N, CA, C and O atoms as CSV, one atom per row, in Angstrom:
chain,resi,resn,atom,element,x,y,z
A,1,ILE,N,N,127.185,-58.979,10.050
A,1,ILE,CA,C,127.371,-58.401,8.724
A,1,ILE,C,C,128.515,-57.386,8.765
A,1,ILE,O,O,129.326,-57.319,7.841
A,2,ARG,N,N,128.575,-56.599,9.840
A,2,ARG,CA,C,129.682,-55.641,9.963
A,2,ARG,C,C,131.032,-56.361,9.958
A,2,ARG,O,O,131.969,-55.940,9.280
A,3,LYS,N,N,131.115,-57.447,10.722
A,3,LYS,CA,C,132.379,-58.193,10.795
A,3,LYS,C,C,132.761,-58.731,9.428
A,3,LYS,O,O,133.936,-58.719,9.059
A,4,ARG,N,N,131.789,-59.198,8.682
A,4,ARG,CA,C,132.069,-59.742,7.346
A,4,ARG,C,C,132.540,-58.633,6.405
A,4,ARG,O,O,133.470,-58.835,5.624
A,5,ILE,N,N,131.908,-57.475,6.476
A,5,ILE,CA,C,132.335,-56.352,5.642
A,5,ILE,C,C,133.763,-55.944,6.005
A,5,ILE,O,O,134.586,-55.708,5.121
A,6,LYS,N,N,134.057,-55.862,7.304
A,6,LYS,CA,C,135.421,-55.517,7.737
A,6,LYS,C,C,136.423,-56.540,7.224
A,6,LYS,O,O,137.510,-56.184,6.769
A,7,LYS,N,N,136.051,-57.807,7.302
A,7,LYS,CA,C,136.929,-58.883,6.826
A,7,LYS,C,C,137.177,-58.747,5.326
A,7,LYS,O,O,138.312,-58.881,4.867
A,8,LEU,N,N,136.115,-58.481,4.564
A,8,LEU,CA,C,136.259,-58.323,3.115
A,8,LEU,C,C,137.069,-57.080,2.762
A,8,LEU,O,O,137.851,-57.091,1.812
A,9,LEU,N,N,136.878,-56.005,3.531
A,9,LEU,CA,C,137.682,-54.808,3.298
A,9,LEU,C,C,139.164,-55.127,3.465
A,9,LEU,O,O,139.995,-54.733,2.647
A,10,LYS,N,N,139.475,-55.846,4.536
A,10,LYS,CA,C,140.871,-56.207,4.798
A,10,LYS,C,C,141.414,-57.129,3.708
A,10,LYS,O,O,142.516,-56.918,3.202
A,11,GLU,N,N,140.634,-58.154,3.347
A,11,GLU,CA,C,141.074,-59.100,2.315
A,11,GLU,C,C,141.307,-58.418,0.971
A,11,GLU,O,O,142.181,-58.825,0.206
A,12,ASN,N,N,140.520,-57.376,0.685
A,12,ASN,CA,C,140.625,-56.674,-0.595
A,12,ASN,C,C,141.484,-55.418,-0.507
A,12,ASN,O,O,141.581,-54.644,-1.459
A,13,ASN,N,N,142.108,-55.231,0.665
A,13,ASN,CA,C,142.969,-54.063,0.886
A,13,ASN,C,C,142.226,-52.767,0.526
A,13,ASN,O,O,142.733,-51.923,-0.212
A,14,MET,N,N,141.014,-52.639,1.070
A,14,MET,CA,C,140.160,-51.491,0.783
A,14,MET,C,C,139.774,-50.794,2.083
A,14,MET,O,O,139.894,-51.358,3.170
A,15,ASN,N,N,139.310,-49.562,1.945
A,15,ASN,CA,C,138.710,-48.857,3.070
A,15,ASN,C,C,137.280,-48.491,2.688
A,15,ASN,O,O,136.850,-48.759,1.566
A,16,LEU,N,N,136.545,-47.882,3.608
A,16,LEU,CA,C,135.142,-47.554,3.331
A,16,LEU,C,C,134.997,-46.589,2.158
A,16,LEU,O,O,134.049,-46.696,1.380
A,17,TRP,N,N,135.921,-45.657,2.030
A,17,TRP,CA,C,135.854,-44.706,0.924
A,17,TRP,C,C,135.962,-45.440,-0.421
A,17,TRP,O,O,135.225,-45.138,-1.359
A,18,GLN,N,N,136.861,-46.382,-0.501
A,18,GLN,CA,C,137.022,-47.147,-1.733
A,18,GLN,C,C,135.791,-48.011,-2.003
A,18,GLN,O,O,135.383,-48.178,-3.152
A,19,LEU,N,N,135.204,-48.561,-0.936
A,19,LEU,CA,C,133.979,-49.338,-1.102
A,19,LEU,C,C,132.856,-48.441,-1.606
A,19,LEU,O,O,132.090,-48.832,-2.487
A,20,TYR,N,N,132.761,-47.252,-1.053
A,20,TYR,CA,C,131.761,-46.281,-1.514
A,20,TYR,C,C,131.944,-46.010,-3.007
A,20,TYR,O,O,130.967,-45.987,-3.756
A,21,LYS,N,N,133.159,-45.810,-3.434
A,21,LYS,CA,C,133.426,-45.522,-4.846
A,21,LYS,C,C,133.066,-46.718,-5.735
A,21,LYS,O,O,132.632,-46.531,-6.871
A,22,GLN,N,N,133.241,-47.936,-5.231
A,22,GLN,CA,C,132.938,-49.144,-6.003
A,22,GLN,C,C,131.442,-49.434,-6.079
A,22,GLN,O,O,130.966,-50.025,-7.048
A,23,THR,N,N,130.702,-49.013,-5.049
A,23,THR,CA,C,129.305,-49.427,-4.938
A,23,THR,C,C,128.296,-48.354,-5.281
A,23,THR,O,O,127.202,-48.660,-5.755
A,24,GLY,N,N,128.647,-47.103,-5.048
A,24,GLY,CA,C,127.667,-46.035,-5.208
A,24,GLY,C,C,126.779,-45.880,-3.982
A,24,GLY,O,O,125.948,-44.974,-3.928
A,25,VAL,N,N,126.951,-46.762,-2.995
A,25,VAL,CA,C,126.234,-46.606,-1.725
A,25,VAL,C,C,126.845,-45.395,-1.041
A,25,VAL,O,O,128.068,-45.267,-0.978
A,26,SER,N,N,126.013,-44.517,-0.536
A,26,SER,CA,C,126.542,-43.277,0.028
A,26,SER,C,C,127.536,-43.549,1.149
A,26,SER,O,O,127.407,-44.514,1.902
A,27,ALA,N,N,128.516,-42.684,1.235
A,27,ALA,CA,C,129.536,-42.817,2.271
A,27,ALA,C,C,128.904,-42.737,3.654
A,27,ALA,O,O,129.334,-43.432,4.574
A,28,SER,N,N,127.892,-41.900,3.805
A,28,SER,CA,C,127.247,-41.774,5.113
A,28,SER,C,C,126.508,-43.062,5.488
A,28,SER,O,O,126.542,-43.471,6.648
A,29,THR,N,N,125.848,-43.698,4.537
A,29,THR,CA,C,125.160,-44.965,4.809
A,29,THR,C,C,126.158,-46.013,5.271
A,29,THR,O,O,125.929,-46.691,6.273
A,30,LEU,N,N,127.256,-46.148,4.554
A,30,LEU,CA,C,128.287,-47.117,4.938
A,30,LEU,C,C,128.866,-46.786,6.304
A,30,LEU,O,O,129.009,-47.662,7.157
A,31,SER,N,N,129.195,-45.526,6.504
A,31,SER,CA,C,129.802,-45.103,7.757
A,31,SER,C,C,128.856,-45.294,8.944
A,31,SER,O,O,129.263,-45.827,9.976
A,32,TYR,N,N,127.602,-44.864,8.808
A,32,TYR,CA,C,126.637,-45.011,9.905
A,32,TYR,C,C,126.437,-46.473,10.262
A,32,TYR,O,O,126.361,-46.815,11.442
A,33,PHE,N,N,126.350,-47.335,9.270
A,33,PHE,CA,C,126.164,-48.751,9.556
A,33,PHE,C,C,127.408,-49.340,10.225
A,33,PHE,O,O,127.309,-50.032,11.238
A,34,MET,N,N,128.557,-49.064,9.659
A,34,MET,CA,C,129.783,-49.653,10.188
A,34,MET,C,C,130.129,-49.123,11.581
A,34,MET,O,O,130.756,-49.829,12.370
A,35,ASN,N,N,129.730,-47.899,11.889
A,35,ASN,CA,C,129.998,-47.304,13.202
A,35,ASN,C,C,128.846,-47.508,14.180
A,35,ASN,O,O,128.808,-46.885,15.241
A,36,LYS,N,N,127.917,-48.373,13.822
A,36,LYS,CA,C,126.778,-48.763,14.667
A,36,LYS,C,C,125.832,-47.606,14.998
A,36,LYS,O,O,125.098,-47.666,15.985
A,37,LYS,N,N,125.849,-46.563,14.179
A,37,LYS,CA,C,124.874,-45.490,14.341
A,37,LYS,C,C,123.564,-45.869,13.671
A,37,LYS,O,O,122.521,-45.273,13.938
A,38,ARG,N,N,123.628,-46.848,12.817
A,38,ARG,CA,C,122.450,-47.413,12.160
A,38,ARG,C,C,122.536,-48.922,12.359
A,38,ARG,O,O,123.549,-49.541,12.031
A,39,GLU,N,N,121.476,-49.505,12.892
A,39,GLU,CA,C,121.491,-50.929,13.218
A,39,GLU,C,C,121.226,-51.828,12.015
A,39,GLU,O,O,121.809,-52.907,11.906
A,40,LEU,N,N,120.358,-51.393,11.120
A,40,LEU,CA,C,119.930,-52.254,10.024
A,40,LEU,C,C,120.526,-51.810,8.695
A,40,LEU,O,O,120.850,-50.640,8.488
A,41,ILE,N,N,120.656,-52.777,7.816
A,41,ILE,CA,C,121.105,-52.497,6.456
A,41,ILE,C,C,120.087,-53.164,5.528
A,41,ILE,O,O,119.609,-54.262,5.811
A,42,THR,N,N,119.766,-52.512,4.446
A,42,THR,CA,C,118.781,-53.092,3.532
A,42,THR,C,C,119.440,-54.150,2.651
A,42,THR,O,O,120.653,-54.147,2.439
A,43,LEU,N,N,118.620,-55.031,2.158
A,43,LEU,CA,C,119.123,-56.053,1.242
A,43,LEU,C,C,119.688,-55.396,-0.012
A,43,LEU,O,O,120.711,-55.835,-0.539
A,44,LYS,N,N,119.036,-54.362,-0.483
A,44,LYS,CA,C,119.509,-53.642,-1.680
A,44,LYS,C,C,120.917,-53.089,-1.444
A,44,LYS,O,O,121.785,-53.200,-2.310
A,45,THR,N,N,121.137,-52.497,-0.276
A,45,THR,CA,C,122.460,-51.956,0.050
A,45,THR,C,C,123.483,-53.072,0.142
A,45,THR,O,O,124.603,-52.937,-0.352
A,46,LEU,N,N,123.105,-54.169,0.768
A,46,LEU,CA,C,124.021,-55.303,0.890
A,46,LEU,C,C,124.371,-55.882,-0.481
A,46,LEU,O,O,125.510,-56.288,-0.711
A,47,LEU,N,N,123.411,-55.921,-1.375
A,47,LEU,CA,C,123.686,-56.387,-2.741
A,47,LEU,C,C,124.695,-55.476,-3.435
A,47,LEU,O,O,125.585,-55.956,-4.138
A,48,HIS,N,N,124.558,-54.159,-3.241
A,48,HIS,CA,C,125.520,-53.221,-3.829
A,48,HIS,C,C,126.908,-53.420,-3.223
A,48,HIS,O,O,127.916,-53.341,-3.925
A,49,ILE,N,N,126.952,-53.676,-1.927
A,49,ILE,CA,C,128.235,-53.928,-1.272
A,49,ILE,C,C,128.875,-55.181,-1.858
A,49,ILE,O,O,130.077,-55.198,-2.125
A,50,CYS,N,N,128.091,-56.211,-2.057
A,50,CYS,CA,C,128.615,-57.432,-2.683
A,50,CYS,C,C,129.161,-57.140,-4.071
A,50,CYS,O,O,130.223,-57.640,-4.442
A,51,GLU,N,N,128.446,-56.338,-4.831
A,51,GLU,CA,C,128.931,-55.952,-6.161
A,51,GLU,C,C,130.277,-55.240,-6.053
A,51,GLU,O,O,131.166,-55.455,-6.876
A,52,GLY,N,N,130.420,-54.395,-5.038
A,52,GLY,CA,C,131.682,-53.683,-4.833
A,52,GLY,C,C,132.842,-54.625,-4.547
A,52,GLY,O,O,133.984,-54.336,-4.903
A,53,PHE,N,N,132.551,-55.742,-3.909
A,53,PHE,CA,C,133.573,-56.748,-3.637
A,53,PHE,C,C,133.671,-57.796,-4.744
A,53,PHE,O,O,134.500,-58.703,-4.675
A,54,HIS,N,N,132.825,-57.669,-5.757
A,54,HIS,CA,C,132.784,-58.602,-6.888
A,54,HIS,C,C,132.465,-60.028,-6.430
A,54,HIS,O,O,133.068,-61.003,-6.879
A,55,ILE,N,N,131.486,-60.106,-5.512
A,55,ILE,CA,C,131.022,-61.406,-5.035
A,55,ILE,C,C,129.498,-61.438,-5.086
A,55,ILE,O,O,128.842,-60.400,-5.167
A,56,GLU,N,N,128.954,-62.643,-5.037
A,56,GLU,CA,C,127.504,-62.797,-4.971
A,56,GLU,C,C,127.075,-62.817,-3.508
A,56,GLU,O,O,127.887,-63.056,-2.614
A,57,LEU,N,N,125.804,-62.565,-3.280
A,57,LEU,CA,C,125.266,-62.542,-1.923
A,57,LEU,C,C,125.546,-63.859,-1.204
A,57,LEU,O,O,125.887,-63.862,-0.021
A,58,LYS,N,N,125.404,-64.972,-1.912
A,58,LYS,CA,C,125.654,-66.271,-1.273
A,58,LYS,C,C,127.104,-66.395,-0.832
A,58,LYS,O,O,127.385,-67.045,0.175
A,59,GLU,N,N,128.031,-65.785,-1.564
A,59,GLU,CA,C,129.439,-65.802,-1.163
A,59,GLU,C,C,129.655,-64.956,0.089
A,59,GLU,O,O,130.484,-65.284,0.938
A,60,PHE,N,N,128.896,-63.859,0.191
A,60,PHE,CA,C,129.007,-62.999,1.362
A,60,PHE,C,C,128.704,-63.800,2.626
A,60,PHE,O,O,129.424,-63.706,3.620
A,61,PHE,N,N,127.631,-64.587,2.575
A,61,PHE,CA,C,127.208,-65.338,3.753
A,61,PHE,C,C,127.902,-66.689,3.900
A,61,PHE,O,O,127.700,-67.378,4.899
A,62,ASP,N,N,128.707,-67.072,2.928
A,62,ASP,CA,C,129.439,-68.326,3.001
A,62,ASP,C,C,130.754,-68.105,3.747
A,62,ASP,O,O,131.834,-68.121,3.156
A,63,ASP,N,N,130.635,-67.899,5.059
A,63,ASP,CA,C,131.774,-67.599,5.904
A,63,ASP,C,C,131.509,-68.171,7.288
A,63,ASP,O,O,130.365,-68.181,7.743
A,64,PRO,N,N,132.549,-68.648,7.964
A,64,PRO,CA,C,132.348,-69.203,9.307
A,64,PRO,C,C,131.690,-68.234,10.291
A,64,PRO,O,O,131.105,-68.668,11.283
A,65,LEU,N,N,131.780,-66.938,10.028
A,65,LEU,CA,C,131.123,-65.954,10.894
A,65,LEU,C,C,129.627,-66.222,11.044
A,65,LEU,O,O,129.036,-65.911,12.079
A,66,PHE,N,N,129.022,-66.798,10.015
A,66,PHE,CA,C,127.581,-67.009,10.003
A,66,PHE,C,C,127.196,-68.441,10.399
A,66,PHE,O,O,126.038,-68.835,10.263
A,67,LYS,N,N,128.157,-69.204,10.882
A,67,LYS,CA,C,127.907,-70.616,11.200
A,67,LYS,C,C,126.863,-70.795,12.316
A,67,LYS,O,O,125.915,-71.565,12.164
A,68,ASP,N,N,127.039,-70.098,13.404
A,68,ASP,CA,C,126.151,-70.267,14.560
A,68,ASP,C,C,125.542,-68.925,14.979
A,68,ASP,O,O,125.636,-68.529,16.141
A,69,VAL,N,N,124.933,-68.249,14.045
A,69,VAL,CA,C,124.337,-66.940,14.313
A,69,VAL,C,C,123.056,-67.106,15.109
A,69,VAL,O,O,122.215,-67.954,14.810
A,70,GLU,N,N,122.932,-66.269,16.136
A,70,GLU,CA,C,121.721,-66.240,16.939
A,70,GLU,C,C,121.165,-64.825,16.925
A,70,GLU,O,O,121.905,-63.846,16.832
A,71,GLN,N,N,119.846,-64.742,17.019
A,71,GLN,CA,C,119.208,-63.431,17.066
A,71,GLN,C,C,119.488,-62.794,18.418
A,71,GLN,O,O,119.406,-63.452,19.454
A,72,GLU,N,N,119.824,-61.495,18.398
A,72,GLU,CA,C,120.121,-60.787,19.647
A,72,GLU,C,C,118.854,-60.436,20.387
A,72,GLU,O,O,118.912,-59.836,21.460
């Protein structure tokens, strides 16, 4: 999920601060997750992130990154 968010940030020429402004998800929540200080992200937060990128959840996961995902 982190890799996909980074990819979308790059594709949309955005940074975490801009994503925070688009989503209303707190900057600390985004930062802690992206910097691996927090392992999990809630579905609600992910939905807000998708809204910030103007995509649906299914579009978020429709990426080769998720092709062969295995549980760690």
